VEXDO-434695 format. One record per residue: x, y, z of N, C-alpha, C, O, CB in turn; residue in three letters. Coordinates in pm, 1 decimal. Each point is the difference from the previous one (the first is absolute). Glycine has a CB too. Example, Ala and Ser with C-alpha at 12.3 -4.5 7.8 and 13.67 -1.06 7.14 Angstrom:
<rs>
n.px  n.py  n.pz  ca.px  ca.py  ca.pz  c.px  c.py  c.pz  o.px  o.py  o.pz  cb.px  cb.py  cb.pz  residu
1319.0  -569.0  780.0  -89.0  119.0  0.0  90.0  120.0  0.0  103.6  -1.9  66.5  -292.8  -115.4  58.1  ALA
154.2  222.3  -196.6  82.0  119.0  6.0  -77.0  109.0  73.0  50.9  110.8  16.9  67.5  -173.6  -231.4  SER
</rs>
This chain:
<rs>
n.px  n.py  n.pz  ca.px  ca.py  ca.pz  c.px  c.py  c.pz  o.px  o.py  o.pz  cb.px  cb.py  cb.pz  residu
-272.4  2143.6  -1236.2  -127.9  -66.5  -12.8  -22.5  -101.3  112.3  -112.8  -20.5  44.9  125.8  53.6  -291.9  MET
97.7  -97.3  292.3  -12.3  -96.1  109.5  -52.0  67.1  125.5  -78.4  -59.1  74.2  264.6  -74.8  -171.5  LYS
-142.2  259.7  122.3  -47.9  72.2  118.5  -149.7  27.1  -8.3  -70.0  -6.5  101.0  295.6  111.3  -76.4  LEU
-274.4  -74.8  -143.5  -144.3  23.9  -17.2  -77.2  -128.3  28.2  -99.0  1.6  73.2  144.9  178.1  -244.9  VAL
-0.7  -291.5  113.4  -66.5  -127.8  25.1  7.2  -37.9  148.9  -97.8  -46.5  58.7  154.4  -26.5  -293.9  TYR
60.0  94.0  293.5  15.1  -30.8  142.5  -90.3  85.4  86.8  -60.5  -49.0  95.4  294.8  -17.5  -139.6  GLY
-243.3  194.9  10.8  -87.6  90.0  76.0  -146.6  -40.9  -14.2  -75.2  -0.2  97.4  240.6  186.4  -130.0  SER
-204.5  -220.7  -89.6  -138.6  -42.5  -22.6  -29.5  -129.3  76.1  -107.7  -15.6  57.5  110.3  125.3  -284.7  MET
92.6  -201.4  227.2  -17.8  -125.4  73.7  -9.7  27.9  149.4  -79.5  -63.4  69.3  205.4  -62.2  -247.5  LEU
-45.7  220.3  229.2  -6.4  37.1  141.4  -134.0  59.5  37.7  -52.9  -28.8  107.3  296.6  67.3  -111.8  GLY
-298.8  43.8  -82.2  -132.0  59.6  27.2  -107.1  -109.0  3.3  -86.8  0.4  87.3  158.4  215.7  -198.0  VAL
-65.0  -308.6  16.1  -97.2  -110.2  -2.7  14.5  -86.3  125.3  -99.5  -39.4  60.9  103.8  39.1  -313.6  VAL
119.9  -28.7  290.5  23.8  -80.6  119.9  -54.2  70.4  124.5  -65.0  -62.7  83.6  269.6  -36.5  -191.6  PHE
-178.0  228.7  120.1  -51.5  76.3  114.4  -151.2  3.3  2.4  -60.6  -10.2  106.7  265.3  148.5  -111.8  GLY
-267.2  -124.1  -112.5  -146.2  -0.3  -7.4  -56.0  -134.9  44.3  -100.6  -5.8  70.7  109.6  173.4  -258.1  ALA
56.9  -276.4  145.5  -45.8  -132.9  41.2  14.7  -18.6  150.7  -87.0  -58.5  64.6  150.6  -32.0  -289.7  LEU
47.2  140.6  281.3  17.6  -8.0  146.2  -110.7  75.7  71.0  -56.4  -47.7  98.5  304.8  28.1  -127.5  LEU
-279.1  138.5  -22.2  -102.9  81.7  63.0  -136.8  -67.3  -13.1  -76.3  -3.6  96.5  210.1  211.7  -146.1  GLN
-165.2  -261.0  -68.1  -129.1  -64.9  -21.1  -15.7  -125.2  86.5  -110.3  -31.5  44.6  109.3  120.4  -278.0  LEU
111.4  -159.9  256.9  -5.4  -119.9  84.0  -2.0  33.9  148.5  -20.8  -88.1  83.4  141.2  -35.9  -262.1  ALA
-99.0  250.3  212.2  0.4  40.5  140.3  135.5  -15.4  65.5  10.9  11.5  122.1  -247.5  -75.4  -111.5  GLY
341.2  37.9  -89.7  133.0  -21.6  57.1  61.2  127.4  55.5  101.8  -6.1  69.0  -71.1  -179.8  -228.4  ALA
-89.7  300.4  131.1  52.1  124.8  57.6  -65.6  30.8  133.9  24.6  105.6  58.4  18.9  -19.4  -289.1  SER
-126.0  -176.9  279.3  -66.0  17.6  129.2  81.9  -64.9  110.4  23.6  -120.8  -1.4  -247.4  126.7  -111.9  SER
267.0  75.8  209.4  76.9  -51.2  114.2  -78.3  -108.5  72.1  56.9  -102.2  38.4  56.6  324.7  -12.6  HIS
-242.6  -201.8  -7.2  -85.6  -96.3  71.1  -7.3  -132.7  -74.8  5.2  -106.7  61.2  -139.4  296.8  32.3  THR
122.3  -183.3  -224.2  -8.1  -122.4  -79.5  131.3  -78.9  7.6  -1.4  -122.9  6.8  -163.6  235.4  -161.2  LYS
277.5  -42.0  153.4  130.1  -66.9  9.7  15.9  -65.9  136.6  44.5  -114.3  9.7  54.5  280.6  -170.8  ILE
-135.2  -94.3  265.3  9.1  -57.9  135.5  -91.1  -121.8  11.5  39.6  -101.1  57.9  13.7  328.4  38.6  ILE
-175.2  -219.1  -150.8  -90.3  -115.4  3.8  52.8  -116.3  -83.2  -27.7  -115.8  31.4  -163.4  272.0  2.2  ASN
266.1  -127.2  -138.4  63.9  -107.4  -77.7  107.0  -68.5  84.9  11.5  -122.6  -0.4  -56.0  247.2  -216.0  ALA
122.4  -44.8  288.9  104.2  -58.1  85.3  -61.1  -80.6  114.9  62.8  -93.2  50.1  89.5  284.5  -109.1  LEU
-273.4  -156.6  100.9  -70.8  -74.4  104.7  -82.3  -115.7  -57.2  -70.4  -68.9  73.9  61.5  278.7  61.5  ARG
17.9  -231.1  -267.5  -72.4  -105.9  -71.4  -150.9  14.0  15.3  -72.0  -99.6  6.8  267.1  -51.4  28.1  LEU
-242.3  275.0  -29.4  -143.3  26.6  6.5  -56.1  46.7  -134.0  -119.8  -11.8  -25.9  147.4  68.9  266.5  ARG
59.5  -4.2  -324.6  -41.1  48.7  -131.8  99.3  -55.3  -102.1  118.8  31.9  4.3  -223.5  181.6  93.0  ASP
55.5  -295.8  -188.2  87.2  -70.3  -94.2  21.1  77.2  -129.0  71.8  -47.3  -88.1  -150.0  -165.4  185.4  TRP
18.2  329.5  -111.0  8.1  74.2  -125.7  144.2  28.9  -40.0  38.3  -24.2  -114.4  -259.7  125.5  165.6  THR
300.8  -50.6  40.5  138.6  36.8  -30.2  82.4  -124.5  -32.3  82.3  2.0  -91.5  -101.7  199.2  242.3  ILE
-2.2  -308.1  -77.1  75.7  -123.7  -23.7  -35.7  -57.2  -137.2  87.1  -48.5  -72.2  -80.2  0.9  321.0  ILE
-135.1  53.7  -284.1  -41.2  -45.2  -133.2  63.9  87.1  -108.3  44.9  -50.5  -102.9  -262.8  -33.8  198.1  LYS
221.5  214.0  -71.3  62.0  92.5  -95.2  148.1  -31.7  -17.8  50.5  -3.0  -112.2  -216.3  180.2  176.8  LEU
234.8  -200.6  46.1  143.7  -30.7  -5.1  24.3  -131.3  -74.3  86.6  -6.7  -87.2  -51.8  130.1  304.4  ILE
-110.9  -227.9  -183.0  17.8  -129.8  -67.0  -28.9  10.6  -150.2  72.0  -57.4  -81.7  -135.0  -59.4  295.6  LEU
-42.1  190.0  -249.1  -31.8  17.6  -141.5  111.4  77.3  -70.3  39.5  -34.9  -111.3  -285.6  30.7  165.0  THR
296.2  108.4  10.8  109.6  78.2  -57.5  125.5  -82.6  -18.2  67.9  11.0  -102.0  -163.1  191.2  207.3  GLY
126.5  -285.3  -6.5  117.2  -87.4  -10.9  -17.3  -96.9  -116.9  91.3  -17.3  -80.7  -51.4  36.0  329.4  ILE
-156.0  -81.1  -257.4  -24.7  -97.5  -106.7  5.0  62.5  -138.2  68.7  -49.9  -89.1  -207.8  -78.9  247.5  GLY
66.5  237.5  -175.8  -3.6  65.7  -131.6  138.1  55.5  -35.3  45.7  -13.0  -113.6  -289.6  71.5  147.2  VAL
309.9  3.5  64.6  132.7  56.4  -24.7  102.5  -107.0  -33.1  80.6  16.6  -91.6  -136.8  169.3  244.9  GLY
53.0  -296.3  -78.4  96.7  -106.8  -22.5  -14.9  -57.4  -140.6  98.8  -15.9  -71.6  -101.0  -37.5  317.1  MET
-119.9  22.9  -284.4  -23.5  -57.4  -133.1  27.3  104.9  -108.0  64.0  -29.7  -100.9  -236.9  -128.7  196.9  ILE
124.7  279.8  -75.1  15.8  104.4  -101.1  144.2  35.0  -28.4  39.5  10.0  -116.1  -256.1  77.7  186.9  GLY
295.3  -69.2  32.0  140.3  37.2  -20.1  76.8  -112.9  -68.7  81.9  24.8  -88.5  -92.3  123.2  291.8  VAL
-16.1  -270.4  -162.6  70.9  -112.3  -62.7  -43.9  -21.6  -144.3  81.2  -37.5  -84.6  -59.9  -68.8  309.1  HIS
-149.9  129.9  -253.4  -44.1  -9.8  -139.7  66.2  108.9  -84.4  46.6  -27.3  -110.6  -267.0  -70.6  185.5  LEU
224.8  221.0  -23.5  66.7  107.8  -74.0  146.4  -33.5  -23.5  53.4  26.0  -107.8  -211.8  140.9  207.1  LEU
223.5  -224.4  0.9  140.3  -39.4  -14.2  13.9  -113.3  -102.3  91.2  1.9  -82.6  -46.9  67.8  321.5  ASP
-133.5  -167.1  -233.5  6.5  -113.0  -93.9  -22.9  46.1  -144.0  57.5  -56.5  -93.1  -138.6  -96.8  274.9  ALA
-2.3  255.5  -200.6  -27.8  51.7  -133.7  102.0  104.7  -44.0  -10.3  53.2  -110.5  -231.0  -98.5  150.0  TRP
339.0  75.3  44.6  102.5  96.9  -34.3  -43.9  145.1  13.7  66.6  89.6  -52.0  22.5  -258.7  -100.2  GLY
-200.4  194.0  221.4  -50.8  136.2  17.4  48.4  63.5  130.1  -22.6  118.8  23.4  -177.6  -182.8  -156.9  LEU
265.5  -13.3  216.6  55.5  52.4  125.6  134.5  -68.1  23.1  27.3  -107.1  -54.2  -259.8  150.9  153.0  ALA
313.1  18.4  -19.7  130.7  -57.6  32.4  6.9  -16.4  151.2  11.2  98.0  73.7  100.2  8.4  -278.1  HIS
-118.3  -230.6  249.6  5.3  -27.3  144.0  144.0  10.4  48.3  89.4  -64.0  -55.4  -291.9  -86.8  39.4  MET
224.6  230.9  118.9  132.1  9.5  60.6  -20.0  -14.2  149.8  -62.5  84.9  63.4  155.0  64.6  -249.8  LYS
-40.2  -255.3  241.6  -16.2  -29.5  141.5  111.3  67.1  78.6  117.6  -11.6  -34.4  -229.3  -207.8  -19.2  VAL
73.8  289.3  158.9  98.8  64.5  86.8  75.7  -106.0  78.5  -49.8  -110.4  22.3  -93.8  317.3  -4.4  LYS
262.7  -171.9  22.9  79.6  -89.1  82.6  -66.4  -20.6  135.3  -59.8  92.1  55.7  267.6  -16.1  -173.1  ASP
-196.8  -198.3  169.9  -52.0  -30.6  133.1  103.6  42.2  102.9  111.6  -51.8  3.2  -249.7  -142.1  -91.7  LEU
99.7  286.9  170.5  84.4  47.9  109.1  -78.3  -23.0  128.5  -81.5  83.4  39.6  199.6  92.2  -186.1  TYR
-93.0  -289.2  211.7  -84.0  -46.8  109.9  -9.2  96.6  117.5  -111.2  25.2  46.3  171.7  -252.2  -115.0  MET
50.5  283.6  120.5  -16.3  95.4  111.8  -87.4  119.5  -39.7  -78.6  48.7  81.2  304.0  -117.8  6.2  PRO
-212.3  116.1  -210.8  -82.1  111.3  -45.5  -146.9  -37.0  -6.4  -86.5  80.5  34.2  280.2  3.9  -163.2  GLY
-222.5  -208.7  84.3  -139.0  -45.7  -6.5  -59.4  -4.9  140.4  -113.0  44.1  21.1  163.0  -178.4  -229.3  VAL
25.3  81.0  303.8  -50.2  -10.6  137.3  -20.2  138.0  63.6  -102.6  25.5  63.1  219.6  -246.6  -41.4  LEU
-18.8  309.1  -38.7  -12.0  134.8  57.4  -113.8  78.1  -65.5  -77.8  66.1  68.9  324.0  -67.2  -19.4  GLU
-256.1  -6.2  -180.5  -107.4  72.2  -69.8  -136.9  -55.8  37.3  -96.2  75.3  15.3  253.2  -27.5  -205.1  ALA
-165.5  -179.1  204.4  -126.4  -60.9  42.0  -41.0  45.2  138.1  -117.7  25.6  25.1  169.1  -221.5  -166.3  GLY
45.5  206.1  231.7  -27.9  46.9  136.0  -47.1  145.8  -1.5  -98.6  34.3  65.2  271.3  -194.8  25.3  LEU
-102.5  245.3  -164.5  -38.5  142.0  -8.7  -137.6  13.9  -64.9  -83.3  77.6  47.0  326.4  -10.7  -62.9  ILE
-267.6  -142.6  -92.8  -129.5  4.3  -67.3  -110.9  -45.4  95.2  -105.5  62.9  7.6  218.3  -105.9  -229.6  PHE
-88.4  -66.8  294.6  -101.3  -52.2  91.7  -33.4  97.5  111.9  -116.5  17.3  35.6  196.5  -245.4  -88.1  GLY
22.2  291.2  107.3  -23.7  98.8  106.5  -78.5  118.9  -55.8  -95.2  47.1  62.1  308.4  -117.7  55.5  ILE
-172.6  118.0  -234.5  -70.7  112.0  -62.1  -144.4  -34.2  -33.1  -89.3  82.9  17.5  305.7  -5.1  -110.1  GLY
-239.7  -200.1  44.4  -135.0  -45.0  -32.8  -84.6  -9.7  126.6  -115.8  41.7  1.1  204.5  -168.1  -200.2  PHE
-30.2  70.8  306.3  -74.3  -15.8  125.6  -32.9  135.1  63.2  -109.3  18.7  53.4  222.4  -239.2  -17.9  ALA
-19.8  313.7  -41.4  -21.0  130.8  63.4  -98.1  84.8  -81.2  -89.2  63.1  56.8  321.6  -73.3  39.8  VAL
-216.2  11.9  -229.0  -81.7  89.5  -82.1  -128.5  -64.8  -53.0  -99.9  68.2  -22.8  310.0  46.2  -40.0  SER
-206.1  -246.4  43.8  -114.4  -68.1  -60.4  -0.8  10.7  -151.0  -99.8  -34.2  -63.4  -27.7  79.5  269.1  GLY
235.5  1.0  -264.6  9.3  12.1  -145.4  128.5  -65.0  -49.2  101.9  1.1  68.9  -235.9  212.2  -63.0  TYR
127.8  -270.5  -127.0  121.5  -35.5  -71.9  24.8  115.0  -98.5  -85.8  87.3  -13.2  48.2  -344.1  37.6  CYS
151.1  259.5  -93.1  27.5  115.1  -86.6  -108.4  26.1  -105.2  -36.4  115.4  -22.5  276.4  -161.7  58.5  PRO
-291.4  -57.0  -99.9  -101.3  19.0  -104.1  -131.0  52.6  55.0  -59.1  92.0  -56.4  165.3  -274.1  -71.0  GLY
-151.6  124.0  237.2  -127.1  45.0  57.2  13.6  138.6  62.4  -95.9  77.2  0.9  32.5  -316.1  41.7  THR
182.5  271.2  9.8  22.6  134.9  54.4  -9.2  103.9  -110.5  -55.6  107.9  20.9  202.3  -203.0  159.3  ALA
-93.5  64.2  -296.3  -6.7  93.7  -112.3  -144.7  19.6  -45.4  -41.9  112.4  -27.5  272.9  -182.4  -44.6  LEU
-307.1  -39.7  64.3  -141.5  10.7  -39.2  -77.7  80.6  103.9  -83.4  83.3  -35.6  97.9  -304.8  -85.2  ALA
12.8  196.8  249.9  -69.8  74.0  105.9  41.7  147.7  0.4  -82.6  87.9  24.4  69.6  -299.5  113.1  ALA
140.2  238.3  -164.3  46.6  139.2  -6.1  -67.5  74.9  -114.2  -29.8  118.8  11.7  250.1  -188.6  85.6  ALA
-244.5  -1.1  -208.8  -69.4  62.4  -113.0  -143.3  36.6  36.9  -59.3  89.4  -60.4  203.0  -219.7  -98.0  ALA
-199.6  60.6  258.7  -133.1  34.0  50.4  5.8  113.6  100.7  -104.0  49.7  43.3  32.8  -285.2  -80.7  GLU
193.6  277.9  76.1  16.2  109.3  94.5  2.6  -42.1  145.6  -19.2  83.5  88.3  -91.5  55.7  -253.3  GLY
134.0  -266.6  192.1  4.6  -47.8  138.7  132.2  41.7  64.3  107.5  -31.8  -50.7  -257.1  -164.7  -7.4  LYS
140.2  268.0  170.6  117.7  55.3  66.5  93.1  -109.4  51.0  121.9  13.8  -10.9  -257.2  185.0  75.2  ALA
80.8  -307.7  -8.7  86.9  -106.5  51.4  81.0  -64.0  -112.3  113.1  -42.9  22.5  -277.5  -0.2  161.9  ASP
109.2  36.3  -302.8  74.8  -55.3  -113.6  111.6  94.7  -43.3  107.7  -44.2  -40.0  -313.9  -78.1  -35.0  ALA
180.1  252.3  83.0  105.2  97.0  -33.4  116.9  -10.4  98.1  115.9  10.6  -40.1  -289.6  143.4  -57.5  LEU
143.4  -174.6  225.7  106.2  -18.3  100.4  76.6  -128.5  -29.2  122.5  -3.1  11.2  -258.5  127.9  162.1  VAL
64.5  -230.6  -210.6  64.9  -127.5  -33.3  93.5  17.2  -119.2  113.3  -47.9  2.2  -312.4  -77.8  86.7  THR
151.5  193.8  -192.5  85.8  22.2  -117.0  121.9  84.6  34.9  109.6  -25.1  -50.1  -311.0  7.9  -96.7  MET
182.8  117.1  232.4  113.2  82.8  42.0  104.2  -84.9  71.6  119.9  14.1  -24.5  -271.4  185.4  44.2  SER
105.8  -287.0  68.2  92.8  -89.5  70.0  73.3  -91.5  -96.4  119.8  -23.3  15.8  -267.7  31.5  183.6  GLY
77.7  -60.3  -298.8  64.1  -86.0  -99.6  104.3  75.2  -81.3  107.3  -53.1  -28.6  -315.8  -81.4  17.0  GLY
177.0  257.6  -25.3  95.8  80.1  -77.5  123.4  33.8  83.0  112.0  -4.0  -50.8  -301.7  99.5  -82.4  LEU
169.7  -62.0  261.4  114.0  28.7  87.9  87.7  -125.2  13.4  122.7  8.8  -4.1  -259.5  164.3  131.3  VAL
73.3  -288.8  -111.4  75.3  -125.1  9.4  76.9  -29.8  -127.8  115.3  -42.8  5.8  -285.9  -42.7  153.4  GLY
108.4  107.5  -274.5  67.3  -26.1  -127.6  117.7  95.1  -20.4  106.5  -41.2  -45.9  -323.5  -40.6  -50.5  ALA
197.4  208.9  130.6  110.0  96.6  -13.7  113.9  -32.7  95.3  117.0  9.7  -37.2  -281.1  165.8  -32.3  LEU
130.5  -214.4  192.6  103.0  -38.4  97.1  80.8  -117.2  -53.8  122.9  0.1  6.7  -267.2  80.7  183.6  THR
74.3  -181.4  -244.0  69.7  -115.4  -58.5  90.6  43.4  -114.7  115.7  -41.3  -7.7  -307.6  -106.7  72.5  PHE
138.0  232.3  -154.5  77.3  42.4  -117.4  126.8  75.0  39.3  103.8  -14.8  -64.5  -316.2  27.8  -65.3  ALA
204.0  67.1  235.0  118.5  76.8  41.0  98.9  -84.0  80.8  120.5  24.6  -4.8  -261.8  180.7  5.9  PHE
91.1  -304.5  73.2  88.6  -78.5  86.1  61.4  -121.5  -69.3  109.0  -42.8  38.0  -245.8  118.9  152.4  LEU
69.9  -132.7  -290.6  48.7  -125.8  -58.0  139.4  10.2  -60.3  75.1  -97.0  10.7  -309.9  40.0  -55.9  ILE
275.2  168.6  -17.9  137.2  3.2  -51.6  105.9  -14.7  110.4  108.4  -53.0  -24.3  -191.3  197.7  -161.4  PRO
50.7  -97.4  307.3  95.0  -8.9  111.1  20.5  -144.2  46.1  108.9  -37.5  43.4  -177.5  266.9  27.6  GLU
-38.7  -310.7  -81.1  4.9  -135.6  54.9  -2.8  -109.1  -106.9  7.5  -118.6  32.2  -119.8  207.6  169.0  PHE
101.6  -50.4  -326.0  -22.5  -93.7  -107.6  104.4  -111.1  -6.1  -35.3  -117.5  -10.1  -72.0  301.6  -113.1  GLU
233.7  -148.5  129.0  105.1  -100.2  -13.5  0.3  -99.4  115.3  27.5  -118.2  -20.0  107.1  285.2  -104.7  GLN
-164.9  -120.1  244.8  4.6  -87.9  116.6  -120.3  -90.4  14.3  15.4  -120.0  22.7  118.6  291.4  85.5  GLY
-255.1  -115.5  -121.1  -118.2  -78.9  31.2  -55.8  -77.6  -118.9  -67.2  -101.2  19.6  17.1  268.1  153.6  ILE
75.8  -122.7  -294.7  -57.6  -69.1  -114.3  78.5  -123.1  -42.2  -42.2  -71.3  -91.0  -46.5  288.2  18.0  LEU
200.4  -243.0  136.1  77.2  -118.6  -35.3  -40.6  -121.4  82.4  35.7  -112.7  -34.3  152.7  261.0  -29.9  THR
-263.6  -126.4  173.7  -43.1  -110.3  86.0  -139.7  -44.7  -43.4  -89.6  83.2  -14.4  230.0  4.1  208.8  VAL
-159.6  -216.1  -215.2  -131.9  -53.2  -35.4  -44.9  36.6  -139.0  -120.1  8.0  -25.9  63.8  2.8  262.1  GLY
150.0  11.7  -326.5  -31.0  36.2  -137.9  7.2  -125.6  -86.8  105.0  -63.4  -9.9  -14.4  298.8  44.1  HIS
-203.9  -271.3  -97.4  -7.1  -125.6  -74.9  -15.3  18.9  -150.5  -7.8  -98.6  -73.2  -91.1  -2.3  274.4  TYR
94.5  224.2  -248.9  -21.2  20.6  -143.4  -146.1  -22.1  -35.9  -83.6  -16.3  88.9  319.5  -55.5  -135.3  GLY
-267.9  71.0  -82.8  -140.2  -19.4  -39.8  -44.3  -144.4  24.2  59.6  -93.2  -54.1  -34.9  274.6  -118.7  PRO
-127.6  -199.7  252.7  -50.7  -133.3  33.8  -147.3  -6.7  -39.8  -79.1  86.4  37.8  245.0  -110.9  155.2  VAL
-202.3  -78.6  -269.6  -139.8  -21.0  -35.7  -35.9  -146.4  21.0  85.9  -87.8  -8.0  -77.1  276.8  -159.4  THR
-135.0  -214.1  194.0  -47.0  -138.2  15.3  12.1  -73.5  -133.0  37.5  -117.2  -3.5  -196.5  187.2  187.1  LEU
127.3  -0.7  -293.1  9.5  -64.9  -131.6  145.1  -33.8  -33.7  27.4  -104.7  -58.6  -232.4  229.2  -17.3  SER
298.0  -35.9  112.8  141.1  -27.5  -22.8  48.9  -116.0  84.6  80.3  -81.8  -45.0  -46.5  321.0  -10.7  GLY
-82.7  -245.4  178.2  38.3  -107.3  91.2  -51.8  -134.9  -49.6  68.0  -102.1  10.6  -69.1  265.4  180.2  TRP
-123.7  -161.5  -246.4  -59.8  -123.6  -50.2  40.4  -31.0  -143.5  -19.1  -111.8  -48.0  -171.3  151.1  200.6  LEU
246.8  61.0  -221.4  43.5  -21.9  -137.4  -114.2  -0.5  -101.1  8.3  -68.3  -102.1  179.9  -60.5  194.5  GLY
-294.8  204.1  -65.1  -112.3  9.8  -94.3  -23.5  146.1  -33.8  45.0  88.6  72.8  -151.0  -299.0  20.0  VAL
35.7  236.7  -203.0  -34.0  137.8  -35.6  -101.5  52.9  99.7  -84.1  -74.5  50.3  130.1  30.5  -295.2  ARG
-37.3  173.0  273.0  -86.4  63.2  99.4  -147.8  -13.3  -30.5  -80.8  -11.5  92.1  263.0  168.9  -49.9  GLY
-219.5  -156.1  -169.0  -141.6  -7.9  -37.4  -61.0  -131.3  46.4  -118.9  -3.8  31.5  163.1  149.9  -229.9  ILE
34.2  -255.1  203.9  -52.5  -130.8  40.1  -25.8  -5.9  149.7  -73.3  -87.7  45.6  195.9  -17.3  -235.7  TRP
-65.7  193.8  266.4  -34.6  12.2  142.0  -107.1  107.6  20.3  -86.4  -12.7  86.7  319.2  -61.7  -23.3  LEU
-225.6  180.0  -144.3  -95.0  110.7  16.1  -142.9  -42.4  -32.6  -93.7  42.6  67.4  276.9  116.9  -123.7  ALA
-200.7  -241.1  -44.1  -136.7  -40.6  -37.9  -71.1  -75.4  112.6  -110.5  39.8  37.0  185.7  -52.1  -275.3  LEU
-18.1  -93.8  294.3  -73.7  -68.2  107.3  -5.8  81.1  130.2  -102.9  1.2  67.4  172.4  -217.2  -169.9  PRO
40.8  283.8  138.1  -1.2  75.6  125.3  -90.9  122.7  -9.2  -71.5  31.8  95.0  304.5  -111.4  -48.9  LEU
-230.0  148.0  -160.1  -89.4  114.3  -18.1  -145.6  -42.8  -2.5  -86.3  67.0  56.7  266.0  49.8  -182.4  GLY
-206.8  -229.0  59.5  -136.9  -52.9  -2.5  -44.5  -40.0  139.7  -115.5  21.2  37.1  149.9  -101.8  -272.0  SER
56.4  23.0  312.4  -32.5  -37.5  138.3  -35.8  123.5  82.5  -95.8  -2.6  77.2  250.1  -195.8  -94.6  LEU
-77.8  306.1  1.6  -28.7  122.8  75.3  -138.0  55.7  -37.7  -76.3  41.3  87.3  324.1  9.5  -76.0  ALA
-279.2  -49.7  -140.4  -131.5  49.6  -44.3  -111.2  -92.0  50.9  -104.9  48.1  42.9  210.6  54.1  -249.2  ILE
-84.4  -231.4  202.0  -99.1  -95.7  49.5  -22.6  19.2  150.7  -114.0  -1.4  46.6  182.2  -163.1  -227.0  TRP
40.3  182.2  255.8  -13.3  23.3  144.7  -78.6  128.0  27.9  -82.1  3.9  91.6  299.8  -123.8  -53.1  LEU
-192.8  224.1  -117.1  -73.7  125.4  19.4  -149.7  -21.0  -19.2  -81.6  60.2  69.8  282.2  68.5  -147.5  ALA
-235.4  -213.4  -16.4  -141.9  -27.6  -24.3  -60.0  -87.7  108.5  -120.5  5.9  24.3  162.2  15.3  -268.0  GLN
39.5  -101.6  308.6  -49.0  -96.5  98.8  -4.7  54.9  142.3  -58.2  -63.4  88.0  149.2  -113.9  -232.8  ARG
-31.9  291.8  168.9  -1.5  55.4  136.0  -142.9  33.5  40.2  -82.8  33.1  -84.9  315.7  59.7  54.3  LEU
-261.5  -101.4  159.2  -137.7  24.6  44.6  -40.4  146.6  -15.9  83.6  88.6  -17.5  -59.3  -277.2  179.1  PRO
-152.9  209.8  -154.9  -51.6  136.8  -2.0  35.5  67.1  131.9  36.5  -67.4  96.3  -226.4  2.5  -252.1  GLU
179.5  194.2  160.4  37.9  75.0  119.4  -88.6  -35.8  118.7  -120.1  -23.2  -13.6  201.3  208.7  -132.2  ASN
-16.6  -189.3  264.3  -75.6  -23.2  123.0  -67.4  126.8  49.2  -106.1  -4.8  62.2  264.6  -177.1  -3.2  ARG
-96.3  294.8  -87.3  -59.1  127.5  41.5  24.3  101.8  -109.4  98.5  -9.2  -73.2  -63.4  -43.3  318.5  SER
-120.6  145.5  -256.5  15.2  108.3  -97.7  62.9  119.1  68.5  -27.5  28.2  116.7  -171.8  -108.3  -248.5  ARG
283.8  149.5  58.4  61.1  120.7  57.8  -29.8  117.9  -85.4  42.5  111.2  31.4  137.7  -244.7  70.0  SER
</rs>
């Protein structure tokens, strides 16, 4: 049943991306050039709603938050690979999937590249796991754990701030 709910949520998320124009390469590039604020507003709203929603579900016992271990070299390398892929293709994984569902060929190439990268990682990581994963490994790190407060008490103001910022951003300078 979880797979059905997850699939339905994915379809709704993809539809929202498409309706907001996030599957448009031009709109994403204009967002990166700070000419079109639609995508940035969408991201800030998603961060705010997601942050508050997940923490509320966790506080009510309807979700179980499990924080992955912080592995700093992996975060830096993955960020670099993600940034290069985003700059070259103009898509992030979510927007590439939404654009591919529209039949855009460049999004299909982007998804193929992402899948090849994921498979390469999956096949190579057992060979290097013991050597590289021991450096810069900090275990699960959270701001709430560091401050000694429950996550919901940080999620409420920070999520509200993200939603407020999304509402306060200027209108688009140019239409695409």
